[in-house]
C-alpha positions as CSV (number, residue, x, y, z in Angstrom):
1,M,-0.2,-0.3,0.1
2,Q,2.9,2.0,1.1
3,D,4.9,1.3,-3.0
4,K,0.8,2.6,-4.2
5,A,0.5,5.7,-2.4
6,S,4.0,6.7,-3.3
7,D,3.3,5.8,-6.6
8,L,0.3,7.9,-6.6
9,S,2.1,10.6,-5.2
10,E,4.9,11.1,-7.9
11,T,2.3,10.9,-10.6
12,S,1.0,13.7,-8.8
13,A,3.4,15.5,-8.1
14,F,4.3,15.2,-12.0
15,V,1.1,16.6,-13.0
16,L,1.6,19.8,-10.3
17,V,4.9,20.5,-12.4
18,L,2.9,20.8,-15.6
19,S,0.1,22.8,-14.3
20,P,0.4,26.8,-14.5
21,L,-0.9,27.4,-11.0
22,F,2.8,25.6,-10.1
23,A,4.9,26.6,-12.4
24,D,8.7,27.6,-11.9
25,L,8.2,26.1,-8.4
26,D,11.0,23.6,-7.3
27,S,10.9,19.8,-6.8
28,A,10.7,20.4,-2.8
29,T,8.0,23.1,-2.9
30,I,5.7,20.6,-5.1
31,A,6.0,18.0,-3.1
32,L,5.3,20.0,0.1
33,I,2.2,21.1,-1.8
34,V,1.1,18.0,-2.5
35,A,1.0,17.0,1.0
36,Q,-1.5,19.6,1.2
37,L,-3.8,18.4,-1.8
38,T,-6.2,15.2,-1.3
39,E,-6.0,12.5,-4.0
40,E,-9.8,11.1,-5.2
41,V,-10.3,9.2,-7.8
42,W,-13.9,8.5,-10.0
43,P,-15.6,6.2,-12.7
44,A,-16.5,7.3,-15.7
45,G,-19.9,9.4,-15.5
46,H,-19.8,10.3,-12.4
47,I,-21.0,13.9,-11.5
48,L,-18.1,16.0,-9.5
49,F,-20.7,19.1,-9.0
50,E,-23.8,20.2,-10.4
51,E,-24.6,23.3,-11.6
52,L,-26.0,26.3,-9.3
53,V,-25.1,24.1,-6.0
54,P,-22.7,25.8,-3.8
55,G,-18.7,24.8,-4.0
56,D,-15.8,25.4,-2.2
57,T,-13.7,22.9,-3.9
58,L,-10.8,23.1,-7.0
59,Y,-10.1,20.1,-9.0
60,I,-6.8,19.7,-10.9
61,I,-6.7,16.5,-13.1
62,V,-4.1,13.5,-12.7
63,D,-5.5,11.3,-15.1
64,G,-8.9,10.5,-17.2
65,Q,-10.8,13.5,-18.9
66,V,-13.9,15.8,-17.5
67,Q,-16.5,17.7,-19.1
68,I,-17.6,20.8,-18.2
69,S,-21.6,21.7,-18.9
70,R,-24.0,24.7,-19.2
71,T,-27.9,24.9,-19.4
72,F,-28.7,27.2,-21.7
73,Q,-31.7,29.3,-22.1
74,D,-33.1,26.6,-24.2
75,G,-33.4,24.5,-21.6
76,E,-31.1,22.2,-23.1
77,R,-27.9,20.9,-21.7
78,R,-24.4,21.8,-23.3
79,V,-20.9,20.7,-23.1
80,I,-19.2,23.7,-23.4
81,R,-15.1,22.4,-22.5
82,E,-13.5,18.9,-22.0
83,M,-10.5,19.2,-20.2
84,G,-7.5,16.4,-19.7
85,P,-4.5,16.0,-17.7
86,G,-2.8,19.1,-16.0
87,E,-6.0,21.4,-16.5
88,F,-7.8,22.7,-13.6
89,F,-11.9,24.0,-12.7
90,G,-13.8,25.1,-10.2
91,E,-11.1,27.8,-9.5
92,M,-13.7,30.4,-9.1
93,A,-15.3,29.1,-5.8
94,L,-12.3,29.8,-4.6
95,L,-12.3,33.0,-5.0
96,E,-16.5,33.5,-4.5
97,D,-18.9,32.4,-2.1
98,K,-21.7,31.8,-5.4
99,P,-23.3,28.7,-6.8
100,R,-21.3,26.8,-9.2
101,S,-21.6,27.9,-13.1
102,A,-21.6,24.9,-14.9
103,C,-21.6,21.1,-13.6
104,A,-18.6,19.0,-14.3
105,S,-18.6,15.0,-14.7
106,T,-16.1,12.2,-15.8
107,M,-15.8,11.2,-19.3
108,T,-13.3,8.2,-18.5
109,P,-11.8,7.2,-14.8
110,T,-10.6,10.1,-13.6
111,T,-8.0,11.2,-10.8
112,C,-7.9,14.6,-9.4
113,L,-6.1,16.5,-6.8
114,T,-8.6,18.3,-4.8
115,V,-8.2,21.5,-2.5
116,T,-10.7,23.2,-0.7
117,R,-11.0,27.1,0.2
118,Q,-9.7,27.1,3.4
119,R,-6.6,25.2,2.5
120,F,-5.9,26.9,-0.5
121,N,-5.9,30.1,1.6
122,T,-3.6,28.6,3.9
123,L,-1.6,27.0,0.7
124,I,-1.0,30.9,-1.0
125,E,0.3,32.3,2.7
126,Q,2.6,29.8,2.5
127,H,3.8,30.0,-0.6
128,P,3.0,32.8,-2.5
129,A,4.7,32.3,-5.7
130,V,1.3,30.4,-6.3
131,A,-1.3,33.1,-5.9
132,I,0.7,35.2,-8.5
133,N,0.3,31.7,-10.8
134,F,-3.2,31.3,-9.8
135,L,-4.1,34.6,-10.7
136,K,-2.0,34.1,-14.5
137,A,-3.8,31.1,-15.1
138,I,-7.2,33.2,-14.1
139,S,-6.5,35.2,-16.7
140,A,-5.4,33.1,-19.3
141,Q,-8.5,31.3,-18.9
142,L,-10.4,34.7,-19.6
143,R,-8.6,35.7,-22.2
144,R,-8.8,32.5,-23.7
145,Q,-12.5,32.5,-23.2
146,Y,-12.8,35.8,-24.9
147,Q,-11.1,34.8,-28.0
148,E,-13.8,31.8,-28.0
149,Q,-16.9,34.2,-27.7
150,A,-15.0,36.8,-30.3
151,V,-15.0,33.6,-32.8
152,L,-18.2,32.5,-31.6
153,L,-19.4,35.8,-32.8
154,E,-18.0,36.1,-35.8
155,E,-19.1,33.3,-36.7
156,K,-22.8,34.4,-35.6
157,Q,-22.5,37.5,-37.4
158,T,-21.2,36.0,-40.8
159,L,-24.0,33.4,-40.2
160,V,-26.5,36.2,-39.7
161,E,-25.1,37.6,-43.0
162,A,-25.1,34.5,-44.5
163,L,-29.1,33.7,-43.3
164,A,-30.1,37.6,-44.7
165,A,-28.2,37.3,-48.0
166,K,-30.8,34.4,-48.3
167,N,-33.6,35.7,-46.9
168,A,-33.2,38.7,-49.4
169,A,-32.4,36.5,-52.2
170,L,-36.1,34.3,-51.5
171,E,-38.0,37.2,-50.9
172,Q,-36.7,38.7,-54.4
173,A,-37.6,35.1,-55.7
174,L,-41.0,35.3,-54.0
175,A,-41.8,38.5,-55.7
176,E,-40.6,37.4,-58.5
177,L,-43.1,34.5,-58.7
178,Q,-45.7,36.2,-57.4
179,A,-45.1,38.7,-60.3
180,A,-45.2,35.4,-62.6
181,M,-48.4,33.9,-60.9
182,V,-49.8,37.7,-61.5
183,T,-48.5,37.8,-65.3
184,V,-49.8,34.5,-65.5
185,A,-53.2,35.0,-64.3
186,E,-53.2,38.0,-66.3
187,H,-52.6,36.0,-70.0
188,E,-55.3,33.3,-69.1
189,R,-57.6,36.0,-68.1
190,V,-56.5,37.7,-71.5
191,K,-57.0,34.1,-73.4
192,R,-60.3,34.1,-71.8
193,D,-61.4,37.0,-73.2
194,L,-60.0,36.6,-76.5
195,E,-61.6,33.2,-77.3
196,I,-65.1,34.9,-75.9
197,A,-64.4,37.6,-78.2
198,R,-63.1,35.2,-80.9
199,E,-66.6,33.4,-80.3
200,I,-68.8,36.8,-80.5
201,Q,-67.1,37.3,-84.2
202,R,-67.8,34.1,-85.0
203,Q,-71.6,34.3,-84.4
204,M,-71.6,37.7,-86.2
205,L,-70.3,36.2,-89.7
206,L,-73.0,34.7,-91.4
207,A,-73.5,30.8,-90.8
208,T,-76.5,30.7,-93.4
209,F,-76.4,31.8,-96.6
210,P,-79.5,33.0,-98.5
211,Q,-81.2,30.1,-100.7
212,A,-81.8,30.9,-104.3
213,P,-82.7,28.6,-107.3
214,G,-79.3,28.1,-109.4
215,L,-76.8,29.9,-106.4
216,L,-75.1,28.5,-103.9
217,L,-73.2,30.4,-101.7
218,H,-70.3,29.8,-98.8
219,A,-67.7,31.4,-97.4
220,T,-65.2,31.0,-94.4
221,T,-62.0,33.1,-92.9
222,A,-59.5,32.1,-90.3
223,P,-58.3,35.0,-88.7
224,A,-54.3,35.3,-88.7
225,M,-54.4,36.0,-84.8
226,W,-57.6,35.1,-82.4
227,V,-59.2,38.2,-84.1
228,G,-59.5,39.5,-87.5
229,G,-60.9,42.4,-89.6
230,D,-61.9,40.1,-92.4
231,F,-65.6,40.0,-92.8
232,Y,-68.3,38.7,-95.4
233,D,-71.8,39.1,-95.2
234,A,-75.1,38.4,-97.9
235,I,-78.4,39.7,-97.9
236,C,-81.8,38.5,-100.0
237,L,-82.7,42.3,-101.5
238,E,-85.8,40.8,-103.5
239,A,-86.7,37.0,-104.6
240,D,-84.0,37.3,-107.3
241,R,-81.5,39.3,-106.1
242,V,-78.9,38.7,-103.9
243,G,-76.4,41.1,-101.9
244,L,-72.7,40.2,-101.3
245,L,-70.4,42.2,-98.8
246,L,-66.3,41.1,-98.4
247,G,-64.5,43.2,-96.9
248,D,-60.4,43.3,-94.8
249,V,-59.8,45.9,-92.1
250,S,-55.6,46.5,-92.4
251,G,-53.9,45.1,-89.5
252,K,-54.9,42.3,-87.2
253,G,-56.4,41.4,-83.8
254,I,-58.8,43.5,-81.8
255,P,-59.0,46.9,-83.5
256,A,-59.1,45.4,-86.6
257,A,-62.3,43.6,-85.3
258,L,-64.0,46.3,-83.7
259,Q,-64.3,47.9,-87.0
260,M,-65.2,44.9,-88.7
261,A,-68.1,44.2,-86.5
262,R,-68.6,47.9,-86.5
263,L,-69.1,48.1,-90.2
264,M,-71.1,44.9,-90.7
265,G,-73.8,47.0,-88.8
266,E,-73.7,50.2,-90.7
267,F,-73.8,47.9,-94.1
268,R,-77.0,45.9,-92.7
269,A,-78.4,49.3,-92.1
270,C,-77.6,51.3,-95.3
271,V,-78.8,47.7,-97.5
272,R,-82.5,48.2,-96.0
273,H,-82.7,51.4,-97.3
274,C,-80.7,51.6,-100.8
275,A,-79.2,48.7,-102.6
276,D,-77.2,50.2,-105.2
277,P,-73.8,49.2,-104.4
278,Q,-72.2,52.3,-105.4
279,S,-73.9,54.5,-103.3
280,V,-74.0,51.8,-100.3
281,V,-70.1,52.0,-100.4
282,Q,-70.6,55.8,-100.8
283,V,-72.2,56.0,-97.6
284,L,-70.0,53.5,-95.9
285,N,-66.9,55.4,-96.9
286,G,-68.2,58.7,-95.8
287,L,-68.9,57.0,-92.2
288,L,-65.2,55.5,-91.9
289,C,-63.8,59.1,-92.5
290,Q,-65.6,60.4,-90.2
291,R,-64.3,58.3,-87.7
292,R,-60.2,59.2,-89.2
293,H,-58.4,56.3,-88.7
294,P,-55.4,57.3,-90.7
295,R,-53.4,54.2,-90.3
296,R,-56.5,52.0,-90.8
297,N,-57.7,50.8,-94.2
298,L,-60.6,49.6,-95.1
299,S,-61.2,47.5,-98.3
300,I,-64.4,46.4,-99.3
301,D,-66.1,44.3,-102.4
302,R,-70.1,45.4,-102.8
303,N,-72.2,42.8,-105.1
304,I,-75.3,42.3,-106.3
305,G,-76.1,39.2,-107.8
306,N,-79.2,38.4,-110.3
307,T,-80.1,34.9,-110.1
308,N,-82.2,34.1,-112.5
309,L,-79.8,36.3,-115.5
310,H,-76.7,34.9,-113.3
311,R,-75.4,38.3,-113.7
312,W,-73.0,39.8,-111.2
313,S,-72.8,43.8,-110.7
314,N,-70.6,46.3,-108.4
């Protein structure tokens, strides 16, 4: 048993030499310090102290691994540090009488040297160099924690900027998608309106031609767009006379179709009062001139056919 205790003391003394708390101390002084420390051994998974509980002990790891964890605002506990031989923890309990700020537990079978606040105060009275080293070690830990936090803050800022850029890209994509949906919806509405306009124009054109002995009439039109300016009409003037109208409004689409519709109505109104082709064309031409469409041209062919004599005039 004595040999084992001697071996442990030699191991502990070797670890103390590596610890920043006892740097620059001679072997005789370290041997005296080891005698005032308590060596303890714990299995893996042992909780050395819990968060928010009182404590007054400093731990120096001789062998094994210890993890330090904290409970964050979301209620989840996370490991903030893992420590090995030569490192120490629980030092704040020696400086202030406050609850522990974190939880410490062993990751592997672990051996530690421990010292209470009271015995540590005695130790620094006898060996003032330990107090200086202690302050240096605390300062180094604070500096390291500051650097780690600075790195975390920088990473967080980078992440925030990346997320902001992605959010901006998503907002832009959403705006473009909404605009595209509006465009598609508008296109579909216009398409439906044009389909209705085409059907209306088709219904305006003559579907059944006047029937007369020896006369067979047929006509059809296929607009280049949904609707167009081509038109035709046929009217029975008398038992043996048929009036035919063929026309083409320059241009395509809705403007030409509107001109075509108006002209067909005017044609029918004129024919009721006058069957002479020349007179009808003169009246229609006068109406067109009144509307003043300098870029809209119209060509029409007004014919009257005698079914008995098979004679046409225009």
